[in-house]
N, C-alpha and C positions, 0 to 999 in steps of 0.2 A: 454714465452714461446719461443723456439728457433726453424727453418726449419732444418730438417737435411734429405738426400737425403741417399734413402734407394732402393738397385738395390736387389730383391729377387733373387734367381736362377731362370735361363730362362722365366725374366719376365723383365718389362721395369721397369724406374725410377721411385720412386715416392719419393714427397717431405713428409714428416710427421712432427709431433709436437712434439717436447723433452721441459721438465720444464727447466728450468736455476734457476739459485739462483737469488732470488726478490731483487734488489737495491733500494737504496735511489731514490724517484722520484723527478722531479722540486719543488722548492719552494722559499718563499719570497728571500731566497739567494741564489740562483741558483740552485744546487743539495745539497742535503742534506748530510751532512758528515756522512759516513758511523764509525761504532765504531769500533773500535781496540783490540786488543790485550793489555792492559796495559803490559809496560815494568819498572821495580821492580827498577831498578837504575834511569831511568828516575824520576819516579814518586816521589822516596825520594828528588831527586834534586830540580825538581819545586815545592812541598810541602816547602821545607827548603827555597828558595828562594824566593819564592811568599812572606811566611810569614816576613823573613829578610824585605822586600822589604813595606810590609805591616805596618809593626810596624813602620819602618824609613818614610814612608812616615805620619803614620798617628801623628807622634812624632813631624815633621815639620812642620803642621799646625801650623800656629799664634793659641797661646791659647786666645788672646782677653779677658781677664778676665772679664771687665766692660760689655763687649757685653755679652758675657754669661753668667752674672748675673742677664742681663737686660732679658732675654730669659728665664730662668729660671723664674722669676719671671711671667714674662707672659704666661709661661707654667701653673704654677699654679694656675693662676686664671682664664685661661680658663678651667681649670679641678673645679676648684670651680664651675665656670657657668654650667659644665655640672653634677655636683654634683658625679664624682668620686674621688673629692681629699682628699682620705683616705688613702695616703702614710707614712704621720705625725703616724696618728694611728699603723697601721701595724707595723710600726719602733718601736714605743713605744713596743707594745705590747709584738713582738717577743724578743725584748732586754729585757726582765724583764726574761728572760727563760735562765738562762746563757749557759746550756750544745747547747738550740736549737741553739741560735744565732753564737755561736762559730764555731758550725757545718756547721750553713749556711753562714760564714767567709767563710770557709777553701773548705765549695762546690764552692763558688763563683770565688775564686783564682784559682783551680785544674781543675772542671770536665768541664768547656768549653774549655779545650785542650784537656785532657783524653778521653772524650766519642768522640769529635770529631776526632780526630786521629785512636779511636778504629773504629766504623764506615767506615771510610775510606780504613783501612784495610780487613776489614769485607768485604765489597765492590770488592776489588780488588781480594783476596779472594775464594769469591763465586759468584761473580755477576759483571764477567768479563766484557760481554757484555753492562752490565749499570754502570759500573763505570765510563767512560768516560764524559758521558753525564751527572750523578749527582754531580761530581767533578767540572762541569763546571758550574753547577746551585750554587754551594759552591762559588767558586772562580767570579764568574758576582756578586754575591751578597753582597761579601766583598769589591770590586771596588765600587758598586755603594754607598758605607757606606762611603767609605773617600770622595768622594762629600760632601756627608753630613755634615761631620767633618768640612771642609772646610766651607761652605757655611753655615752652621747655627751653631757658636758654644754654645754649652748649657754648663752651670754649671750642675752636679749632685745634688740634693735636699742635701749632708750632706755640701757642701760647700756653700749652701744659705747664705747670711742676715738675720739673721732674723726668719729664719725657723724654727729655734727651733727640728731640725732632729737631731738625733742620729749617729758619726760615730762609727760603731760598731765595723769596726776594729782598730781604736784607742782605745776606752773606752776597749776594751776585749784582746789587744795589740796579737793578731794573724797573723802569718805570713804570705806570699805568694800573697796579693793584691796588683797587680800595681798600685791601686788607693788612698793609704794612707799608711801612716806609712813612712820607709825609704823610701821606693821606689816610694815614688811617684812624685820624680824630674824625674824617668826616664820614664813615660807615662805624654801623654798629659790629664789634668786632666778638662778638658773641652770640652771632645769629648764624649758626655755622647748622642746624638740623631746621629744617630740610637743606638738602642742594638744589638749590636752582640752576647750578650749573649743569646738574645732571636731568632735574625736570625738563628745563628749555632747549637742551641739546637732544634730550629723547623726542620731544615733541618735533625739532627739527626733523631725527631722523626719520620716525614715526612719519610724520608725512613728505618725505623725499620718498621714502621707499616704496609707498601704497600710490605715491601718483605718479612722479619720475614716468617715461619711458626708455629713459636709455638704460640697459641694464648695469653697465658700470657705474651712472649714478647713484641710482638705487643701493648698490654696492657701499659708495663712500658714505650713503645716508643710514647704514646699521653702525659703519666705522666711527661714523662722528660722537655718538653719544661712546662709543668704547673707550676711544682716544680721549676723550673727556674724563672720564672715569678715570684714567690713569694720571692723570693731569693733576687733578684735585688729590690725588694723593702722593703723588710724588710731590708735590709743592707743599704739601704738610696742612692745606686748607681745609679739606675736612676727613673723618673716616670713613670705613666703608657702609656703615651704618645711616650716615646720613644718604647715600644715593639711594638707598633702600626707603628714606623718606621721600627724595623726593621723587621717587618711581610711584610711590602710593598717594601722595599729591595731584600726579599727572592721571591716576585712573580715576581719583576724583574729578578732575577737568574731564575728562572724554565723558565720565556716566552726566554731568549736567547739560554739555553739549545732547546728550543722544537721549535726556530726557526732553529738552527743550527745542528739540529739531525731528525726535521720531526714527534718527537714524545717529550710526557712524559717521560721523563729517566726512570722512574719506569716501561713503556708498552714496552720497549724495549727488545730483545731477552735477557735470561739471562747469554747464553754464545754468544761470537762473532761466525757467522756463516761463516763454513768453516776454523774455526781456529786447532788447536791440540786439544786444550780444549773444544771444541764444544760436547753440550752434548745433546745428539737425546732423552734421555728421560724427557725432559725440558719443552716439546713442550706444554701437555696438562697445565702443570703450568702454561707456560707461556703465553699460547690464554686465560686462567682464570685470568690470572694478567692485563693484558690489557684490556681486557675487564670491571672490578672491576676500575683499574684506569679510564680508557674512560670515565666511566657513574657517576663517584663520588660513587660508592655504594661500602661497604665494604662488604667481603665473608663471 
């Protein structure tokens, strides 16, 4: 609220209270950042440069083959101890169904990028007020994953010595995967922990679930990371625990966005307040969505 001096005709001046636009309050980083209307040229450039940098850094990390194989053996032993070492069984079972494993190979090689970019475009067009915060969560997730690749080199199951895993891309000669075949020399083969297939797919799934209005689309949002988990295991590209690493990275990403913007990305207004695209009709929808995100209950 702000004070305004009003002088009625024939009367004395009085101070009245008038509403002003709510702004971010003080937080752990001083003042919370205000969401801004995203600019298309900047976002395209930022995503392109960021992905180029991510690929450059990830592939510049020393492969450390011997250490990566030792770490894979240790992970495999831990999973046996926990009773969750079923990756080999899943890998062999799915590989026995030709059309299914071929489809999963292409899923692994393509949807990781296609769906993530699609969700970013949807956010930019339909949720500009939430776009920057949600994008920050994704970027922070990816940055901390790079630290994992450097600090903990890990061979995927398909490269383990004596693991009896099937490299499904090599066996079925499918294209597109940077993990096997002719393209394997262009990508660090020992950067399996954490799994960004899980980090990115869960980011997509949560974004769709909390922001989509159509119920069946929200259900698809939840199914996408679940199916991705099955794919990364069936194709022998990751252990279950790699997926846990991806979830932890995503939790870090959302924490960064929460500290920077003062709220979880999905609880921010759909439109940027005061912008030309501000949609006054979204108030009720935003209030309900913020309540749902804050309480952790699905509407």
